[in-house]
C-alpha positions in Angstrom: 45.3 -40.3 39.1 48.4 -38.7 40.8 48.2 -35.1 42.0 51.4 -33.1 41.7 51.3 -30.3 44.3 51.7 -26.9 42.6 53.5 -24.4 44.8 56.0 -22.8 42.4 58.8 -25.1 43.4 60.3 -26.1 40.1 60.7 -29.5 38.3 56.9 -30.0 38.2 56.9 -30.2 34.4 59.5 -32.9 34.3 57.7 -35.0 36.9 54.4 -34.7 35.1 56.0 -35.6 31.8 57.7 -38.7 33.2 54.4 -39.9 34.8 52.5 -39.3 31.6 55.2 -41.3 29.6 54.4 -44.2 32.0 50.7 -43.9 31.1 49.6 -42.4 34.4 47.1 -39.6 34.5 48.2 -36.5 36.5 46.9 -33.2 37.7 49.1 -30.3 38.7 47.1 -28.5 41.4 47.0 -26.7 44.7 43.3 -27.5 45.2 42.8 -29.4 48.4 39.8 -31.4 47.1 41.7 -32.6 44.1 44.8 -33.4 46.1 42.8 -35.4 48.7 40.9 -37.3 46.0 44.0 -38.4 44.2 45.3 -42.0 44.2 48.7 -40.7 45.1 50.4 -37.3 45.7 53.8 -36.0 44.7 55.5 -33.0 46.3 58.3 -32.0 43.9 60.8 -29.3 44.7 63.8 -27.3 43.6 64.8 -24.2 45.6 65.2 -23.0 49.1 63.7 -24.7 52.2 62.4 -21.5 53.8 60.8 -20.1 50.7 59.1 -23.4 50.0 57.7 -23.8 53.5 56.4 -20.2 53.3 54.6 -20.9 50.0 53.1 -24.1 51.3 51.8 -22.4 54.4 50.5 -19.3 52.6 48.4 -21.6 50.3 47.1 -23.8 53.1 48.9 -26.8 51.8 50.6 -27.8 55.0 47.3 -29.0 56.4 46.4 -30.7 53.1 49.7 -32.7 53.2 49.0 -33.7 56.8 45.6 -35.0 55.8 47.1 -37.0 52.9 49.4 -38.7 55.4 46.6 -39.3 57.9 44.4 -40.8 55.2 47.2 -43.0 54.1 47.3 -41.6 50.5 50.6 -42.6 49.0 52.8 -39.5 49.2 56.2 -39.0 47.5 58.5 -36.0 48.2 61.2 -35.4 45.6 64.5 -33.5 46.3 63.4 -30.4 48.2 60.1 -32.1 48.6 61.8 -34.9 50.6 63.6 -32.4 52.8 60.4 -30.5 53.6 59.0 -33.7 55.2 61.5 -33.4 58.0 62.0 -31.1 61.0 64.3 -28.3 59.8 67.2 -27.4 57.5 70.5 -25.6 58.0 69.6 -23.7 54.8 66.8 -21.8 56.6 67.6 -21.5 60.4 64.4 -21.0 62.5 62.1 -22.3 59.8 60.1 -25.4 60.8 59.6 -28.1 58.2 56.5 -30.3 58.0 58.0 -32.7 60.6 56.1 -35.7 59.2 59.3 -37.6 59.7 62.1 -37.2 62.3 65.4 -35.8 61.1 67.2 -32.7 59.9 68.7 -31.4 56.7 72.3 -30.5 56.8 74.7 -28.6 54.5 77.1 -30.9 52.5 80.4 -30.1 54.1 83.2 -28.5 52.0 85.9 -30.9 51.2 88.9 -30.7 48.8 87.9 -32.1 45.4 84.2 -32.2 46.3 81.9 -29.8 44.4 78.9 -28.4 46.1 76.2 -28.4 44.9 76.3 -32.0 44.2 75.3 -32.4 40.6 75.4 -35.7 38.8 75.0 -39.4 38.9 75.7 -41.4 42.1 75.2 -45.0 43.0 72.6 -46.1 45.5 73.0 -48.6 48.3 70.0 -50.3 49.8 70.2 -50.9 53.5 66.7 -52.4 53.6 64.1 -53.3 51.1 62.0 -50.3 49.9 58.9 -50.6 47.7 60.3 -47.8 45.4 63.3 -49.9 44.5 61.7 -53.2 43.5 63.4 -54.6 40.4 66.6 -52.5 41.0 69.9 -53.8 42.2 72.5 -52.3 44.5 74.7 -49.6 42.8 71.9 -48.4 40.6 72.8 -44.9 39.5 70.4 -41.9 39.8 70.7 -38.2 39.3 71.2 -35.7 42.1 71.2 -31.9 42.3 71.5 -30.6 45.9 73.7 -28.7 48.4 71.9 -30.1 51.5 71.4 -33.6 52.6 69.1 -35.5 55.0 70.2 -37.0 58.3 67.1 -39.1 59.2 66.2 -39.4 62.8 65.1 -43.0 62.4 67.5 -45.4 60.7 64.8 -47.8 59.9 63.0 -45.4 57.5 66.1 -45.1 55.2 65.7 -47.3 52.2 68.6 -45.9 50.1 71.9 -44.2 50.7 74.6 -42.7 48.5 78.2 -41.6 49.3 79.3 -38.1 48.5 82.1 -37.2 50.9 79.8 -38.7 53.6 76.9 -41.1 53.6 73.7 -39.4 52.6 70.2 -40.7 53.3 69.0 -40.7 49.7 65.5 -42.2 50.1 63.0 -42.9 52.9 59.8 -44.9 53.4 57.5 -44.9 56.4 54.0 -46.2 55.9 52.4 -44.3 53.0 55.2 -41.6 53.0 58.2 -41.9 50.6 61.0 -39.5 49.8 63.8 -39.3 47.3 66.7 -36.8 47.5 67.6 -37.5 43.9 65.4 -36.8 40.8 63.7 -40.0 39.5 62.2 -38.0 36.7 65.7 -37.2 35.5 67.3 -40.7 36.2 66.6 -42.5 32.9 65.4 -46.1 33.1 66.1 -46.5 36.8 64.1 -43.4 37.6 61.2 -44.5 35.5 61.2 -47.8 37.4 61.1 -46.0 40.7 58.1 -43.9 39.5 56.5 -47.0 38.1 56.9 -48.6 41.5 55.3 -45.6 43.2 52.4 -45.8 40.7 52.0 -49.5 41.7 51.8 -48.5 45.3 49.0 -46.0 44.5 47.0 -48.8 42.9 47.1 -50.8 46.2 
């Protein structure tokens, strides 16, 4: 069973629906016991960095997430959920992220002809092999909705990048921790394959 952390951060329903479509049992919860007893955990997210961190801390979920990582439970952050895994974001100056991974979240710079927020399909490039992308080829397209992007502190954790005015770190993997800036649950067959790969990781 995969636990989807409930902290009023949007896109929970679509993540749950995609996993159920793949035949995976899910539970949407903020209960620490249920989260820590799950085979895998997903931190979804749509919204502002500062507000999301405030809600996680108010509900005692920051400590729960750290325990997930320490216990090597497969953990996937999606969109804002990936950003929260890092140190900080320009969106919310002075707010500390979870800092499970090194790196910062930056505003996509304004450029002529480039719309921000970035909404739509973009191709992925794979600088190194990541378990989420088994069975997928370079230039697989996935769906993004974001105004801020990750600049990872460790190049070796980056498993996918995309180009949108600059190179964006689109996915990361370190140990049992995974992140996707894009929305696999909204990325058609490619997204379902990514979620299927995560399910496979949770089964060991």
